[in-house]
C-alpha positions in Angstrom: 73.6 131.0 118.4 75.2 132.7 115.5 78.1 131.0 114.0 81.0 132.8 112.4 82.3 131.8 109.1 85.5 130.4 110.7 83.5 128.4 113.2 81.1 127.1 110.6 84.1 125.9 108.5 85.8 124.2 111.4 82.5 122.4 112.3 82.1 121.1 108.6 85.8 120.1 108.7 85.3 118.1 111.9 82.1 116.4 110.4 84.1 115.5 107.3 87.0 114.2 109.3 84.7 112.2 111.4 82.9 110.7 108.3 86.4 109.8 106.8 87.4 108.1 110.0 84.2 106.1 110.2 84.7 105.0 106.4 88.2 104.0 107.1 87.0 101.7 110.1 84.6 100.0 107.7 86.9 99.9 104.7 86.4 97.1 102.1 89.1 95.7 100.1 90.3 97.5 97.0 89.2 94.6 94.9 87.6 91.2 95.8 90.1 88.8 97.5 91.5 86.0 95.3 90.4 83.4 97.7 87.8 82.9 100.5 89.2 83.4 104.1 89.7 79.9 105.5 92.2 79.8 108.5 95.1 77.4 108.4 94.9 74.9 111.3 97.2 75.2 114.2 98.8 71.8 113.4 99.3 72.9 109.7 100.9 76.1 110.9 103.4 74.2 112.8 103.9 71.6 110.0 104.4 74.4 107.4 107.0 76.2 109.6 108.8 73.0 110.4 108.8 72.0 106.5 110.4 75.3 105.7 113.0 74.9 108.7 112.1 78.4 109.9 114.8 79.8 112.2 115.7 83.1 114.0 117.4 84.6 111.0 114.5 84.1 108.7 112.0 86.7 107.5 108.7 84.8 106.8 106.1 86.3 104.5 102.6 85.1 104.4 100.7 86.1 101.2 97.1 86.2 102.0 97.9 86.1 105.7 94.3 86.3 107.2 94.5 86.6 110.8 98.2 86.5 111.0 98.6 83.2 112.6 101.5 81.9 110.5 103.8 84.9 111.0 102.8 85.2 114.6 103.7 81.6 115.2 107.1 82.0 113.3 107.9 85.0 115.6 106.7 83.3 118.8 107.9 79.8 118.4 111.2 80.5 116.3 112.1 84.1 117.0 111.8 84.9 113.1 110.6 88.2 111.8 107.4 88.2 109.7 105.3 90.1 107.2 101.7 89.4 106.4 100.0 90.6 103.3 96.4 90.6 102.9 94.1 92.7 100.7 91.3 92.6 103.3 91.4 95.5 105.9 89.4 93.5 108.5 91.9 90.6 108.3 94.9 93.1 108.7 93.3 94.7 111.7 92.6 91.3 113.3 96.2 90.2 112.5 97.7 93.2 114.3 95.5 92.8 117.3 96.5 89.2 117.5 100.2 90.0 117.2 99.7 92.5 120.0 98.0 89.9 122.1 100.8 87.4 121.4 103.5 90.0 122.3 105.3 89.8 119.0 104.3 93.0 117.4 108.0 94.1 117.4 108.9 91.1 115.2 105.9 91.2 112.7 104.0 93.7 110.6 100.9 93.4 108.5 100.3 95.3 105.3 97.1 95.7 103.6 98.0 95.1 99.9 97.3 93.1 96.9 99.7 90.1 97.1 100.6 90.4 93.4 101.9 93.9 94.0 103.8 93.3 97.2 107.5 93.8 97.7 108.5 90.4 98.8 112.3 90.5 98.1 113.2 90.5 101.8 111.6 87.1 102.3 113.6 84.0 103.2 110.3 81.9 103.6 107.0 82.5 102.0 103.8 80.7 103.1 100.7 80.4 101.0 97.2 79.0 101.5 95.8 80.0 98.2 94.3 78.0 95.4 96.1 76.2 92.4 95.2 78.9 89.9 96.2 81.7 92.2 99.6 79.8 92.9 100.1 79.4 89.2 99.5 83.2 88.7 101.9 84.1 91.6 104.6 81.7 90.4 106.4 84.1 88.0 106.5 86.7 90.6 108.0 84.3 93.3 110.7 83.2 90.8 111.5 86.8 89.6 111.4 88.5 93.1 112.8 86.0 95.5 116.5 85.2 96.1 117.8 81.8 95.3 117.4 79.4 98.3 114.1 81.1 99.5 111.7 78.5 100.7 108.1 78.6 99.6 105.5 76.5 101.4 102.0 76.0 100.3 99.2 74.5 102.4 97.1 72.2 100.2 97.5 73.6 96.7 100.5 73.0 94.3 101.9 75.0 91.4 101.0 72.8 88.4 104.1 71.8 86.4 106.5 73.4 89.0 107.3 70.2 90.9 107.8 70.7 94.7 111.2 69.8 96.2 109.4 68.2 99.1 105.8 67.1 99.7 104.5 66.3 103.2 101.3 65.2 104.8 100.0 65.5 108.3 99.3 62.1 109.9 95.9 63.4 111.4 93.1 61.5 109.9 90.6 64.3 111.0 92.5 67.0 109.1 90.4 66.3 105.9 91.4 67.6 102.5 92.5 71.3 103.7 95.5 71.9 105.8 96.7 68.3 105.6 99.1 68.3 102.7 102.1 70.7 102.0 104.4 71.5 99.3 107.9 73.1 99.6 109.7 74.7 96.8 113.3 76.2 97.0 113.9 79.1 94.6 116.5 78.0 92.2 119.5 80.0 90.9 118.8 82.3 87.9 118.6 80.1 84.7 118.2 76.8 86.7 115.0 74.8 87.0 
């Protein structure tokens, strides 16, 4: 069978498109994640959302959202809208599938992005399960980008000299070190601290 030049070009284009699609499905993060993926426990998710007093009018951003469980729970239990940010495309795909399974995909969205570059200005609540040094690196962005009154809740890790407005622990002796202690900060007015 003899291929015409046009047919050959179409065949080459089809092969290239299939290769690009395959590569996109096995995409790796644009850079290494700042923290390893450790899911927040379900009791911790509930405790964090209650500590932040999440309600229907809130927009909950989870920075380093993993499988999406925090914003999905905020949507399912409280009717809040949510945005999950994660640098890992596998986690974003998993989060989107979990939102669809939970029936809240109309309330939440997941964005594959570096959390230090994400636009978080719409948030009324920000949740974190990062590490102390990552929280400290993120602190200037939180203070600069978030409106006064925005609540920031961190699972396990604090922000150094920025004293939390509230600290809370789970009464679960099986919880261990991770996912058992939480910090809440409220973004102050400009110039206040």
